[in-house]
C-alpha positions as protocol buffer text, in pm:
chain_id: "A"
residue {
  index: 1
  type: UNK
  ca { x: 16840 y: 16264 z: 6178 }
}
residue {
  index: 2
  type: UNK
  ca { x: 17100 y: 16018 z: 6304 }
}
residue {
  index: 3
  type: UNK
  ca { x: 17377 y: 16272 z: 6247 }
}
residue {
  index: 4
  type: UNK
  ca { x: 17199 y: 16519 z: 6475 }
}
residue {
  index: 5
  type: UNK
  ca { x: 17164 y: 16253 z: 6744 }
}
residue {
  index: 6
  type: UNK
  ca { x: 17535 y: 16168 z: 6719 }
}
residue {
  index: 7
  type: UNK
  ca { x: 17627 y: 16536 z: 6734 }
}
residue {
  index: 8
  type: UNK
  ca { x: 17408 y: 16583 z: 7043 }
}
residue {
  index: 9
  type: UNK
  ca { x: 17561 y: 16277 z: 7210 }
}
residue {
  index: 10
  type: UNK
  ca { x: 17914 y: 16401 z: 7139 }
}
residue {
  index: 11
  type: UNK
  ca { x: 17828 y: 16747 z: 7271 }
}
residue {
  index: 12
  type: UNK
  ca { x: 17691 y: 16601 z: 7595 }
}
residue {
  index: 13
  type: UNK
  ca { x: 17996 y: 16373 z: 7628 }
}
residue {
  index: 14
  type: UNK
  ca { x: 18231 y: 16669 z: 7583 }
}
residue {
  index: 15
  type: UNK
  ca { x: 18042 y: 16875 z: 7842 }
}
residue {
  index: 16
  type: UNK
  ca { x: 18063 y: 16590 z: 8092 }
}
residue {
  index: 17
  type: UNK
  ca { x: 18434 y: 16541 z: 8021 }
}
residue {
  index: 18
  type: UNK
  ca { x: 18496 y: 16914 z: 8065 }
}
residue {
  index: 19
  type: UNK
  ca { x: 18309 y: 16923 z: 8395 }
}
residue {
  index: 20
  type: UNK
  ca { x: 18503 y: 16617 z: 8516 }
}
residue {
  index: 21
  type: UNK
  ca { x: 18834 y: 16777 z: 8417 }
}
residue {
  index: 22
  type: UNK
  ca { x: 18751 y: 17101 z: 8594 }
}
residue {
  index: 23
  type: UNK
  ca { x: 18653 y: 16906 z: 8905 }
}
residue {
  index: 24
  type: UNK
  ca { x: 18981 y: 16711 z: 8901 }
}
residue {
  index: 25
  type: UNK
  ca { x: 19184 y: 17031 z: 8857 }
}
residue {
  index: 26
  type: UNK
  ca { x: 18999 y: 17198 z: 9145 }
}
residue {
  index: 27
  type: UNK
  ca { x: 19065 y: 16901 z: 9373 }
}
residue {
  index: 28
  type: UNK
  ca { x: 19435 y: 16904 z: 9281 }
}
residue {
  index: 29
  type: UNK
  ca { x: 19464 y: 17276 z: 9354 }
}
residue {
  index: 30
  type: UNK
  ca { x: 19280 y: 17241 z: 9686 }
}
residue {
  index: 31
  type: UNK
  ca { x: 19516 y: 16962 z: 9788 }
}
residue {
  index: 32
  type: UNK
  ca { x: 19820 y: 17170 z: 9693 }
}
residue {
  index: 33
  type: UNK
  ca { x: 19688 y: 17472 z: 9885 }
}
residue {
  index: 34
  type: UNK
  ca { x: 19609 y: 17264 z: 10193 }
}
residue {
  index: 35
  type: UNK
  ca { x: 19954 y: 17105 z: 10181 }
}
residue {
  index: 36
  type: UNK
  ca { x: 20117 y: 17449 z: 10152 }
}
residue {
  index: 37
  type: UNK
  ca { x: 19921 y: 17569 z: 10455 }
}
residue {
  index: 38
  type: UNK
  ca { x: 20028 y: 17276 z: 10671 }
}
residue {
  index: 39
  type: UNK
  ca { x: 20394 y: 17306 z: 10572 }
}
residue {
  index: 40
  type: UNK
  ca { x: 20426 y: 17634 z: 10757 }
}
residue {
  index: 41
  type: UNK
  ca { x: 20741 y: 17829 z: 10671 }
}
residue {
  index: 42
  type: UNK
  ca { x: 20897 y: 17561 z: 10459 }
}
residue {
  index: 43
  type: UNK
  ca { x: 21063 y: 17228 z: 10506 }
}
residue {
  index: 44
  type: UNK
  ca { x: 21226 y: 17139 z: 10832 }
}
């Protein structure tokens, strides 16, 4: 029984970590895209 509880806890922890990682990656890509938009035609 305790093994099943540990497995469930690890599964939930991995899902949370995956969601957090995807969120961080999305934020990084949004920042990069916004920066590229504001740069215009390149560096001046």
